[in-house]
KOLVONU-227263 format. One record per atom (N, C-alpha, C, O): x, y, z; residue in one letter. Coordinates in steps of 0.1 Angstrom, whole numbers, plus 2048, in hexadecimal, padded with zeros to 3 digits. Last residue first. Layout:
XYZA ...
END
This chain:
41323AE07N 41E23FE0EN 42A23DE06N 435241E0AN 3F4244DF9E 40023BDF8E 40B242DFFE 40D24EDFEE 3D3245E06T 3DF24BE02T 3EB242E02T 3EB238E0AT 3B2241DFEF 3BD23BE04F 3CA241DFEF 3CB243DF2F 397256E08S 3A0252DFES 3AC24CE04S 3B0250E0FS 376261E0EL 38125AE12L 38A255E07L 385250DFDL 36026CE03D 36B275E05D 37826EE09D 383273E09D 34C25AE05D 35125DDF8D 35E265DF8D 366265DEFD 34325BE1EF 34D251E1BF 353252E0EF 35D24DE0BF 33F27AE2ES 33C272E23S 347268E20S 35326BE1FS 333288E4BV 33E281E45V 339278E3AV 32F271E3BV 32B2A7E57D 32629CE50D 331295E49D 33929BE41D 3332B5E77D 3362B2E69D 32E2A6E63D 32C29DE6AD 3302B9E91G 3262BFE89G 3282BCE7AG 3202C0E71G 3452ADE9DA 3382A8EA1A 32D2ADE97A 3232A7E95A 35F2A5E87D 3592AFE90D 34A2AAE92D 3442A5E88D 37B291E85I 36C291E83I 36629CE8CI 36929BE98I 395296E8BG 392290E7EG 383291E7BG 37F292E6FG 3992B5E9BA 3982A7E9AA 3942A2E8DA 38F2AAE85A 3AA2CFEA2A 3A42CAE95A 3A42BBE95A 3AD2B5E90A 3B72D2EBAA 3A92D7EB8A 3A22D2EACA 3962D0EACA 3C72B5EC7D 3C72C1EBED 3B82C5EBCD 3AF2BDEBDD 3C429FED6E 3C62ABEDDE 3C52B7ED4E 3C22C2ED9E 3AA286ED2P 3B628DECCP 3B729BED3P 3AD2A1ED6P 3A3271EEEK 39E27AEE4K 3AA282EDFK 3B3285EE6K 3B0252EF6H 3B1260EF8H 3AB267EECH 3AE264EE1H 39D234EF7K 3A623DEF0K 3A524BEF4K 39A250EF6K 389226F06L 396227F0BL 39F232F04L 3A7238F0BL 370225EFAF 370228F08F 37F22CF0DF 380233F16F 37521EEE0Q 36C229EE2Q 36D22EEF1Q 36B23AEF4Q 384207EE2L 38B213EDEL 38221FEE1L 38722AEE5L 3711F3EE6A 37A1F7EF2A 381204EEFA 38320CEF8A 3671F3ECCI 35F1F7ED7I 3671FBEE3I 364206EE9I 37D1E9EBEA 3781F6EBBA 36F1FBEC6A 36F207EC9A 3821D0EC9F 38C1DAECAF 3861E8EC8F 3891F1ED0F 36A1C4EC2V 36D1C5ED0V 3781D0ED2V 3771D8EDBV 36E1C5EA6V 3631CCEACV 3651CEEBBV 3631D9EC0V 3831B3EA3S 3851C1E9FS 37A1CAEA5S 37D1D5EA9S 37719BEACG 3821A0EB3G 3841AFEB0G 3881B7EB9G 363198E98I 35F19AEA6I 36B1A0EAEI 3691A9EB6I 374195E81A 36A1A0E82A 3661A3E90A 3661AEE95A 38217DE87L 38918AE85L 380196E86L 3841A0E8CL 36C16BE88A 37516EE94A 37D17BE93A 37E182E9DA 36416DE6EI 35B171E78I 363174E85I 36017EE8CI 37A163E61L 376171E5EL 36D176E69L 36E181E6DL 379149E6BW 385151E6DW 382160E6BW 386168E73W 361140E60L 362142E6FL 36E14AE73L 36E152E7CL 369140E45V 35E148E4AV 35F14BE59V 35D156E5DV 37F12DE44P 38113BE41P 376144E46P 378150E4BP 38C115E51K 37E11AE53K 37E129E51K 37E131E5AK 3A6111E48N 39D106E47N 38E10AE49N 385104E43N 3B9125E32I 3B2124E3FI 3A711AE3EI 39F11AE35I 3C312BE1AG 3CA121E21G 3C411EE2FG 3C9116E37G 3B4140E10P 3B3133E09P 3BA128E11P 3B611CE0FP 3BD156E21I 3B014FE23I 3AF142E1CI 3A9139E22I 3D4164E1DA 3D6157E23A 3C914FE24A 3C9144E28A 3CC17DE16V 3D2175E0BV 3D3166E10V 3D415DE08V 3C618AE2DF 3BB184E25F 3C017BE1AF 3B9172E15F 3E5182E3BG 3D8189E3DG 3CE182E34G 3CC176E35G 3FE176E39G 3F817CE2DG 3EB183E2FG 3E7189E25G 40A155E45S 409164E45S 402169E39S 3FF161E30S 40C139E42P 411140E4EP 40F14FE4FP 411154E5AP 3F2122E3AV 3FB12DE36V 3FF135E42V 3F7138E4AV 3E1111E45K 3ED10BE3EK 3F7115E3AK 402112E36K 3D0116E63S 3D411BE56S 3E0113E52S 3E910FE5AS 3B2111E77S 3C010FE74S 3C3114E66S 3BA116E5ES 39A111E91I 39E117E84I 3AD115E83I 3B5117E8CI 388108EA6D 393100EA0D 397104E92D 3980FCE89D 377119EB3W 373113EA6W 37D10BE9FW 37B106E94W 38711FECAL 37A119ECBL 375112EBFL 370107EBFL 39D12CEBEG 39F120EC5G 392118EC7G 39110CEC5G 390142EB3C 39813AEAAC 39A12CEB1C 398122EABC 38614EECAL 37D148EC1L 38413FEB7L 37E135EB3L 39E156ED6A 39614CEDDA 38C146ED3A 38A13AED4A 3A6169EC3G 3AE15DEC5G 3A6152ECCG 3A7146EC8G 39217DEC7S 393176EBAS 39B169EBBS 39815FEB4S 398184EE1V 38B17EEDEV 38C177ED1V 38716CED0V 3B318DEDFG 3B0182EE8G 3A217BEE4G 3A116FEE4G 3B01A2ECDA 3B8196EC9A 3B518AED2A 3B517FECDA 3A11B4EDEG 39C1AFED1G 3A31A2ECCG 39C199EC8G 3B11B7EF5L 3A41B2EF6L 39F1ADEE9L 3991A2EE8L 3C91C0EE9A 3C91B4EF1A 3BB1AEEF2A 3B91A2EF1A 3C01D8EDET 3C61CEED5T 3C51C0EDCT 3C21B6ED6T 3B91E7EF4C 3AF1E4EEAC 3B41D8EE2C 3AC1CFEDEC 3D31E9F00I 3C81E2F07I 3BD1DEEFDI 3B81D3EFEI 3DE1F9EECT 3E31EBEEET 3D91E3EF6T 3D81D7EF4T 3D1211EF0I 3CE209EE4I 3D31FBEE5I 3CD1F2EDFI 3DD218F09R 3CE215F07R 3CB20DEFBR 3C2205EFBR 3F821AF02F 3F4211F0DF 3E520EF0BF 3E1202F0CF 3FA22DEECF 3FF21FEEBF 3F8216EF6F 3F320CEF2F 3F2243EDCD 3EB23FEE8D 3EE230EEBD 3E5228EEBD 402248EC7N 3FC253ECDN 3F6250EDAN 3F4258EE3N 40822FEBDL 412235EC5L 40D242ECBL 414247ED5L 3F1229EAEI 3F4221EBAI 3FE229EC3I 3FC229ECFI 3F323AE98I 3E823CEA2I 3EB235EAFI 3E923AEBAI 40A232E8BP 408241E8EP 3FD243E98P 3FD24DEA0P 406215E88F 40F21BE92F 40D22AE95F 40E22EEA0F 3F720AE74S 3F020EE80S 3F9216E8AS 3F421CE93S 4091FFE62G 40120BE5EG 3F9211E69G 3F521DE69G 4131E8E6DE 41B1F4E6EE 413201E6AE 41620CE6FE 4071D0E68T 4021D8E73T 4081E6E73T 4021EFE79T 3FC1BEE4FI 4071C7E52I 4021D1E5CI 3F91D9E59I 3E91ACE43Q 3F01A9E50Q 3FC1B1E53Q 4061ACE58Q 3DC1B7E2EF 3E71AEE2BF 3F01AAE37F 3FB1A6E36F 3CA1C7E3AV 3C51BDE32V 3D01B2E2FV 3CD1A6E2DV 3DB1DBE45G 3D61D0E4EG 3D01C5E46G 3D01B9E4BG 3DE1EDE30M 3EA1E4E34M 3E51D9E3DM 3EB1CEE3CM 3C51F8E30V 3CA1F1E24V 3D51E8E28V 3D61DCE23V 3C5203E4BF 3BB1F9E46F 3C01F1E3AF 3BF1E5E3AF 3D9216E4AA 3DA20AE53A 3D01FFE4FA 3D41F3E50A 3D0229E39T 3DC221E35T 3DC214E3DT 3DF209E38T 3BB233E48K 3B922EE3AK 3C4225E36K 3C221BE2FK 3C723BE60I 3BE22FE60I 3BC22AE52I 3BB21EE50I 3D5252E59A 3DC246E5CA 3D423AE5BA 3D822FE57A 3C0265E58E 3C7261E4CE 3CF254E4DE 3D024CE44E 3B9265E73T 3AF261E69T 3B625DE5CT 3B2253E56T 3D026FE7EE 3CD261E81E 3C225CE77E 3C3250E73E 3CE289E75E 3DA281E71E 3D7272E73E 3DA26AE6BE 3B7292E81R 3B8291E73R 3C3288E6ER 3C2280E65R 3B127CE9ES 3B5289E97S 3B5287E88S 3B327CE83S 39426CEABF 3A026BEA3F 3A4279E9EF 39B281E9AF 37D272EB9L 386267EBEL 393267EB7L 39D262EBDL 364283EBDK 371287EB9K 37C27DEBFK 382280EC9K 346273EB2R 34F276EBDR 35D279EB7R 361274EACR 32F26AEA4K 334278EA3K 33C27CEAFK 33B286EB5K 328250EA1T 324257EAET 329265EAET 32626CEB8T 33224BE87A 324249E8AA 31F250E97A 314255E97A 34D250E8BI 346258E82I 337257E85I 330261E85I 35323DE9ES 35524BEA2S 34E254E98S 34925FE9CS 350227E8EI 347229E99I 347237E9EI 33D23DEA1I 36622AE7DL 35822BE77L 34E22DE82L 344234E80L 37B227E8FY 379234E88Y 36B235E83Y 365240E84Y 37720CE96G 376217EA0G 374224E9AG 36C22DE9FG 37D201E7EI 370200E83I 36D20AE8DI 362210E8EI 399208E7DT 39020CE73T 38120CE77T 37A215E75T 3A21FBE94L 3A320AE93L 39A20FE89L 393219E8AL 39E1E1E8DG 3971E6E99G 3971F5E98G 38D1FCE9CG 3AF1DEE78F 3A11DDE75F 3991E3E81F 38F1E9E7EF 3C91E2E84P 3C41EBE79P 3B51EAE77P 3AF1F4E74P 3C61CEE9AA 3C91DCE9CA 3C41E5E91A 3BC1EEE93A 3C21B4E8EI 3B81BAE97I 3BA1C9E98I 3B01D1E98I 3D51A8E80M 3CD1B1E78M 3C31B8E81M 3BC1C1E7CM 3E2196E90S 3EA1A1E8BS 3E21ABE83S 3E71B6E80S 3CE184E94A 3D218DE9FA 3DA199E9AA 3D91A4EA0A 3CF176E7CQ 3C417FE7EQ 3C7189E8AQ 3C2194E8AQ 3E7168E7FI 3E4170E73I 3DA17BE76I 3DB186E73I 3E515AE97L 3EE165E96L 3EB16EE8AL 3EC17AE8BL 3D2146E90N 3CF150E9BN 3D815CE99N 3D3168E9AN 3E0138E7DA 3D413FE79A 3D0149E83A 3CB154E7FA 3F512FE8EI 3F8139E84I 3EC13FE7EI 3EC14BE7AI 3E711DEA0P 3EE12AEA5P 3F0134E9AP 3EF140E9CP 3DE108E8DG 3D5111E95G 3DC11EE9AG 3D6129E98G 3ED0F6E7FG 3EB103E79G 3E210DE81G 3DF118E7DG 4030DEE81Q 3FA0E4E8AQ 3F80F3E86Q 4010FBE89Q 4180D1E73G 40A0CEE70G 3FF0D5E78G 3F30D1E77G 4300DAE79E 42D0CDE7EE 41E0C9E7CE 41A0BFE81E 4310F2E6ES 4390E8E67S 4370DAE6DS 43A0D0E66S 4210FFE81L 41B0FDE74L 4230F2E6CL 41E0EAE65L 433100E96L 4270F7E97L 4210F4E8AL 41C0E9E87L 443114E8BG 449107E8FG 43E0FDE90G 4400F1E8BG 431129E89V 436123E7DV 43C115E80V 43B10CE77V 42E12DEA5S 422129E9DS 427123E90S 421119E8BS 447136EADF 44112AEB3F 436124EAAF 435118EA9F 44A14CE9DA 453141E9CA 44E135EA1A 44F12AE9BA 43515CEA7F 435158E99F 43E14CE97F 43B142E90F 43D15FEC1V 431158EBFV 430153EB0V 42C148EAEV 45416FEBBV 455162EC2V 44915AEC0V 44A14EEBDV 448185EAFK 45117DEA7K 45316FEAEK 454165EA7K 438190EC4N 43218BEB8N 43B181EB0N 436177EABN 44D198ED4I 44418EED9I 43D187ECDI 43B17BECCI 45B1ABEC4P 46219EEC8P 458194ECDP 45A188ECAP 4401B8EAFG 44D1B9EB6G 4521ABEBAG 44E1A1EB5G 4271BAEA4G 4321B5E9BG 4401B6EA2G 44A1B4E9BG 41A1C5EBBY 4191CAEADY 4241C6EA5Y 42B1CFE9FY 4171BCED4D 4231C5ED2D 4241C8EC3D 42F1CCEBED 3FF1AEED5V 4011B9EDEV 40D1C2EDBV 40E1CDEE0V 3FA198EC4A 3F61A5EC0A 3FB1B1EC8A 3FD1BCEC3A 40117FECDS 404182EBFS 403191EBCS 409196EB3S 3F717FEE7L 406180EE5L 40A183ED7L 41418AED5L 3DC17CEE1I 3E1188EE8I 3F018AEE5I 3F4195EE2I 3DB163ED3G 3D616FECDG 3DC17CED4G 3E0185ECDG 3E5151EE6V 3ED153EDAV 3E8160ED3V 3F0168ECEV 3D1153EFAV 3DF157EFDV 3E715AEF0V 3EE164EF0V 3BA14AEECL 3BA157EF2L 3C915CEF4L 3CC168EF1L 3C2130EE5G 3BF13AEDAG 3C0148EE0G 3C5151ED9G 3C3125EFEF 3CF125EF6F 3CD130EEBF 3D7137EE9F 3A8127F06L 3B212EF0EL 3BF12FF05L 3C513AF06L 39B117EF2V 398125EF3V 3A312DEFBV 3A7138EF7V 3A70FEEF7S 3A9105EEAS 3A6114EEAS 3AD11CEE5S 39E0F9F11A 3AC0FAF0EA 3AF101F01A 3B810AF00A 3820F7F0CG 388101F16G 396103F13G 39B10FF13G 37F0E2EF9M 37B0EFEF6M 3820FAEFFM 386104EFAM 3930CAEEDN 3900D0EFAN 38C0DEEF8N 3950E7EF6N 39C0C2ED5G 3900BBEDAG 38C0C0EE8G 3820BBEEDG 3B20D1ED2S 3A80D2EC7S 39B0CBECCS 3900CEEC6S 3C30C8EE5M 3BC0D5EE8M 3B00D6EDEM 3A60DCEE1M 3D00B3EDAS 3C60B0EE4S 3BE0BCEE7S 3B20BBEEBS 3E10C1EC8K 3D70B8EC3K 3CC0B5ECDK 3C00B4ECAK 3F10CEEDBL 3E80D6ED2L 3DD0CDECCL 3D20D2ECAL 3FE0B8EE7L 3F60C1EEFL 3EC0C9EE6L 3E00CAEEAL 40C0AEED1G 4010A6ED7G 3F80AEEDFG 3EC0ACEE0G 41E0C3ECDT 4150BFEC2T 4090B7EC8T 3FE0B9EC4T 42C0C2EE6I 4240CEEE2I 41A0CBED7I 40E0CFED8I 4360A8EE4A 42D0ABEEFA 4250B8EECA 4190B8EEEA 4470A9ECED 43B0A0ECED 4310A3ED9D 4250A2ED7D 4590BBED8T 4520BEECCT 4450B6ECBT 43A0BBEC8T 4640ADEEEL 45D0BAEF0L 4540BDEE4L 4490C1EE6L 46F096EE1W 465094EEBW 45D0A1EEDW 4510A1EEEW 4820A3ED1T 47709BECBT 46C099ED5T 46009BED1T 4920AEEE6I 48B0B7EDDI 4800AFED6I 4750B5ED4I 49C097EF3P 49209FEFAP 48B0A9EF1P 4800ADEF3P 4AC08EEDBV 4A2086EE2V 49808EEEAV 48C08CEE8V 4BF0A1ED3G 4B309EECBG 4A8097ED2G 49C098ECFG 4D50A0EE4I 4CB0ABEE5I 4BE0A8EDEI 4B30ACEE3I 4E1086EDCV 4DF08BEEAV 4D3095EEAV 4C9092EF1V 4E307EEC1Y 4E3074ECCY 4E1079EDAY 4DF071EE3Y 4DF095EB1Q 4D9088EADQ 4D807FEB9Q 4CE078EBBQ 4ED0AAEBDM 4DF0ABEBBM 4D809DEB8M 4CE09AEBEM 5070A0EBEA 5000A4ECAA 4F10A4EC8A 4EA0A0ED1A 50C09DEA2L 50C091EABL 505094EB8L 4FD08CEBDL 50A0B9E9BG 5020AFE95G 5010A2E9EG 4F609DEA0G 51F0C5EAAI 5110C8EAEI 5070BEEA7I 4FD0BAEAEI 5350B8E9CV 5330B8EABV 5250BAEAFV 51F0B2EB7V 5300BBE80L 5330AEE86L 5300AEE95L 5280A5E9AL 52C0D7E7CS 5210CDE78S 5230C0E7FS 51A0B9E83S 5440E1E86G 5370E5E8CG 52C0DBE89G 5250D7E91G 5570D5E75I 5580D2E84I 54A0D5E8AI 5450CEE92I 54E0DFE5CL 5500D0E5FL 54F0CDE6EL 5480C5E72L 54F0FBE5EP 5430F4E5BP 5430E5E5FP 5390DFE64P 56C0FDE65L 561101E6EL 5540FAE6BL 54D0F5E74L 5780F2E4DI 57B0EDE5AI 5700F0E64I 56B0E7E6BI 56E100E35L 56E0F2E37L 56E0EDE45L 5660E6E4AL 56C11CE35Q 567115E2AQ 566106E2CQ 55D100E27Q 578127E4CP 569129E4AP 564121E3FP 55811EE3EP 59311AE48L 58B11AE55L 57C11CE52L 574113E55L 5A211DE32L 599111E32L 590111E3EL 58610AE3FL 5B2133E36G 5A7134E2CG 59D129E2DG 59112AE28G 5C5128E47Q 5BB132E4CQ 5AF134E43Q 5A4135E47Q 5D9119E3FV 5CC112E42V 5C111CE45V 5B5118E45V 5EF129E3CW 5EA123E30W 5DC11BE32W 5D6118E29W 5F4131E57G 5EE13AE4DG 5E8134E41G 5DE138E3CG 5EA118E6FP 5F311FE66P 5EC127E5CP 5E1125E59P 5D2121E8AV 5D7119E7FV 5E1120E77V 5E212CE77V 5C0121EA6R 5CC127EA0R 5D211DE96R 5D6112E9AR 59F127EB1L 5A811FEA9L 5B4127EA4L 5B3132E9FL 59013CEBDS 599134EC5S 5A312CEBDS 5AF12AEC1S 57E148EADK 586151EB5K 592149EBCK 59C14EEBFK 572133EA0L 57813EE98L 582146EA0L 58C14AE9BL 567125EB5L 57211FEADL 57A12AEA5L 58612AEA4L 553136EBDW 55E133EC6W 56A12EEBFW 575131EC2W 543135EA6R 549142EAAR 555140EB3R 55F146EB2R 53B11AEA7T 54311FE9BT 54A12CE9FT 55512FE9BT 52D119EBFL 539111EBDL 542117EB2L 54E118EB3L 51812BEB9F 52112EEC3F 52E126EC2F 53912BEC5F 50C11CEA3G 51012AEA2G 51B12EEACG 525134EA9G 505104EAEV 50F104EA4V 514112EA2V 520114E9EV 4F210DEC2L 4FD105EC6L 508106EBBL 514109EBEL 4DF11CEB3F 4E6122EBEF 4F311BEC1F 4FE120EC2F 4D6108EA1G 4DB115E9CG 4E411CEA7G 4EF121EA4G 4CB0F5EB3S 4D70F1EABS 4DE0FEEA5S 4EA0FFEA4S 4B5103EBDI 4C00FEEC6I 4CD0FCEBEI 4D7100EC2I 4A6108EA5I 4AA113EAEI 4B610EEB6I 4C0115EB7I 4A10EDE9CG 4A80F7E94G 4AD103E9CG 4B9108E99G 4920E2EB1G 4A00DDEAEG 4A80E7EA6G 4B40E9EA8G 47B0F1EADI 4820F3EBAI 4910EEEB8I 49A0F4EBCI 4730E7E94F 4760F5E95F 47F0F7EA2F 4880FFEA2F 47F0C4E92G 4770D0E90G 47C0DDE92G 4880DFE92G 4890ACE95F 48B0B5EA1F 4840C2E9FF 4810C9EA8F 488099E81G 47C09CE88G 47E0A5E94G 4750A5E9DG 49E094E71S 49D08CE7DS 49008FE86S 48E089E90S 49B0A7E5DS 49B099E5AS 499090E66S 492086E65S 49D0C0E6BK 4920BDE63K 4900AEE61K 4850A8E62K 4B60BDE77C 4AA0BFE7FC 49E0BCE78C 4940B6E7DC 4C70BBE61L 4C60B0E6AL 4B90B1E73L 4B30A7E75L 4C30D4E56I 4BE0C9E4EI 4BD0BDE57I 4B40B5E56I 4CF0E3E6AG 4C10E5E68G 4BB0D9E60G 4B00D5E63G 4EA0DBE67L 4E20D8E74L 4D30D9E72L 4CC0D1E78L 4EF0E7E4EV 4F00D8E50V 4E80D4E5CV 4E10CAE5CV 4EA102E54V 4E20FBE4AV 4E30ECE4CV 4D80E5E4CV 4FF106E66G 4F1109E6AG 4E7102E61G 4DE0FCE65G 516101E57P 5120F8E62P 5040FAE67P 4FD0F0E6BP 512118E45A 51310AE40A 50F101E4CA 5070F8E4AA 512130E56I 50712CE4DI 50711DE4AI 4FD117E4CI 527138E65G 51D130E6CG 51212BE63G 50A123E67G 538148E56A 53D13AE5AA 532132E61A 534126E61A 52A160E55K 52A157E4AK 52E149E4DK 52A13FE47K 522163E78D 524169E6BD 52415EE60D 51E153E62D 51B157E90A 529154E8BA 52B15AE7DA 536157E77A 501160E96I 50B15FEA0I 51915FE9BI 522166EA0I 4F3161E7ES 4F316DE87S 4FE16DE91S 503177E95S 4F7147E75Y 4FD152E6EY 4FD15FE77Y 507166E77Y 4E7139E88S 4F6137E87S 4FD142E80S 508146E84S 4CE143E82I 4D3145E8FI 4E3144E8FI 4EA14CE94I 4CB13AE67G 4CA148E6AG 4D014CE78G 4D7156E79G 4CE11EE69A 4D8126E61A 4D7135E65A 4E213BE66A 4B6119E78S 4C4115E7DS 4CF11DE76S 4D8122E7CS 4A2123E67V 4A4128E75V 4B2125E7AV 4B912EE7FV 4A5114E50I 4A6123E4FI 4A9128E5DI 4B1131E5FI 4A00FAE5BV 4AD0FDE54V 4AF10DE54V 4BA111E57V 4860FBE65P 4910F9E6EP 49F0FCE68P 4A8101E6FP 4780FEE4BI 479109E55I 484107E5FI 48B110E62I 4720EBE39F 4800EFE3BF 4820FBE44F 48D100E45F 4570E9E35G 45E0DFE3DG 46C0E2E40G 4720DBE49G 4520FEE24L 44F100E32L 4550F5E3BL 4580F8E47L 45A0F1E0CC 4620FCE11C 45F0FFE20C 468101E28C 4440DFE09T 4520DAE0BT 45B0E5E11T 4630E2E1AT 42F0F1E04G 42F0E8E10G 43D0E3E13G 4410E2E1FG 4380FDDECG 435105DF8G 4360FDE05G 43C101E0FG 4380E6DDBL 4440EEDDEL 4430F6DEBL 44C0F7DF3L 41D0DEDDBT 4280D5DE1T 4340DDDE4T 43B0DADEET 4110F5DCFT 40D0F0DDDT 4180E8DE3T 41B0E9DEFT 41F0F6DB7L 41F101DC0L 41C0FDDCEL 423101DD8L 4190DCDACL 4270E1DAEL 4280ECDB8L 4300EBDC1L 3FD0DDDAAD 4030D3DB3D 4120D7DB6D 4170D5DC1D 3FB0F1D96P 3F50F3DA3P 3FB0EADADP 3FE0EEDB9P 40A0E5D80L 40E0F1D86L 4080F3D94L 40F0F7D9EL 4100C1D83S 4080CDD7ES 40D0D9D86S 4130D8D91S 42B0ACD7BI 4230B3D85I 41C0BFD80I 4220C7D79I 43C09ED6BT 42F0A0D66T 4260A7D70T 41A0A8D6ET 45409BD79A 4540A3D6CA 4460A6D67A 4450B0D60A 44E09FD9CS 450097D90S 44F0A0D84S 44B0ACD85S 45209EDC0F 4510A5DB3F 45309CDA7F 45A091DA9F 43E08EDD9A 44A090DD1A 448098DC5A 43C098DC0A 42608EDE6D 431089DEDD 43E08CDE6D 44908DDEDD 4120ADDE1L 41609FDDEL 42309BDE6L 42A0A4DEBL 3F70C0DE8S 4050BEDECS 4080AFDE9S 4010A6DEES 3E30CDDCDT 3E40C5DD9T 3F30C3DDCT 3FB0C3DD2T 3D20E9DBDG 3DD0E0DBFG 3DC0D8DCCG 3D50DDDD6G 3C00FDDB6G 3BB0EFDB8G 3C60E5DBAG 3C30D9DB8G 3C8117DB6L 3C7110DA9L 3C3102DAAL 3C20FBDA0L 3C911BDD1L 3BF122DCAL 3BD11CDBCL 3B211CDB6L 3DF10CDD8N 3D2108DDDN 3C710EDD5N 3BD108DD1N 3F311BDCBG 3F110DDC7G 3E3108DCBG 3DC102DC4G 3F1132DDAI 3EF133DCCI 3EC125DC7I 3E2123DBFI 3F8128DF4V 3EB12FDF1V 3E812FDE3V 3DC12BDDFV 41211EDF0M 407115DF3M 3F911BDF1M 3F0114DECM 41F136DEAL 41F12BDE0L 414121DE3L 40D11DDDAL 41B142E03M 414147DF7M 41413EDECM 40B13DDE4M 42D133E13G 41E133E16G 416138E0AG 40C132E07G 44513AE08S 44112CE08S 43212BE0AS 42B124E03S 445156E0EA 446151E00A 441143DFFA 43A13FDF6A 444155E2AA 43A15CE22A 43A157E14A 42F154E0EA 45B148E31V 44E142E34V 443148E2CV 43A141E27V 46E15BE28Y 46E14DE23Y 461146E25Y 45B140E1CY 468172E37P 465171E28P 466163E22P 45F161E18P 46E166E52I 46116BE4EI 45F16CE3FI 454167E3AI 48915EE55L 47E154E54L 47115AE4EL 46B153E46L 497175E59Y 49A16DE4DY 48E163E4AY 48B161E3FY 48C17BE72A 48C185E68A 48E17FE5AA 488182E50A 494165E81I 486167E7EI 484171E73I 47B16FE6AI 4AF16AE83A 4AB15EE7CA 49C160E78A 49815CE6DA 4AE181E93T 4B5181E86T 4B0176E7DT 4AC177E72T 4A3177EAAM 49B181EA2M 4A1182E94M 49A184E8BM 4B8167EB3L 4AB161EB0L 4A316AEA7L 49D166E9DL 4CB17AEB9H 4CE170EAFH 4C1169EAAH 4BF166E9EH 4BE189ECDK 4C3190EC0K 4C5185EB6K 4C0187EAAK 4BB176EE1K 4AF17CEDBK 4B3182ECDK 4AC181EC4K 4D6171EE9L 4CD166EE3L 4C116CEDCL 4BE168ED1L 4EE17EEF1Q 4E4184EE8Q 4DB17AEE1Q 4DA17AED5Q 503178F02L 4FF16EEF8L 4F6174EEDL 4F516FEE2L 50318CF14N 50D18CF0AN 50A182EFFN 50F184EF4N 4EF184F25K 4ED190F1DK 4F7190F11K 4F3194F06K 4F916FF34M 4EF16CF29M 4ED178F20M 4EA176F14M 
END
């Protein structure tokens, strides 16, 4: 299984998926802000707001295509793109969804790679292999398998997951537990493989009309930078030497980046005390995620931080959940974080700190 490098190929597809989803989601956000609605079809007389909203929603429906093509390309290089797209369209049209896109991408990618290595053809046919023969064979073989064999259990699984999430919306305990788990898993590795898998899962559910997990993930990804910022302010108020000068500077950048759901600005602080800060992250994201589940918060937009707020069904409650989770993080930080080892900490107990002196630096 190691030689198959399944994780590598999936991560490659997700790397291509993220900007696609972000662009599609932002089209919906702009359209919604302008008062647009999603229509069933495009027309020559469609208004700009409706066009943006409809285009964004339509693009999100093609997520299985991007995933299937991305995985197949990662496995079989350029020869895997065309059959990956064909199989992704089949998954979209037949209702196999995001899960079908993943499975079809792996199957057609490995088949195409095997054919590339195994087929022996005359020299004059060699040029047709990646252009015609391999896409045709891959699309035909895996397409028939998906439609008549593999697609049946995939449809059942997709419907079961969607049905489970719908039933959770009426079950307070289940919603809270699910929100707690999604929140923790979304945040604890700060945009790493676990977060990417949860993102892929959440985007897949979003394409099926379930926006709860993605709303949870958006705010969970913001807990660390906001929690660190609040923790810094608490340390000012209590005159504790909790942050070094370098960490204090990093917090300013981390906060600004956190507004847009970018966690990386927090890394200089997180990496100085990874284990303890990750505990704080899990606590804060778990609480905010549980509140998201309790209040049945969902989003039509897959990412963006505060920019995604127009696509969230209960924006005020979402902000409250984010604030509570960040405060939980900040309070835990006061007890868990190592004090800076350098003599010159960011805050001295006798210093007066003026907020007017704070400035945001550009990297």
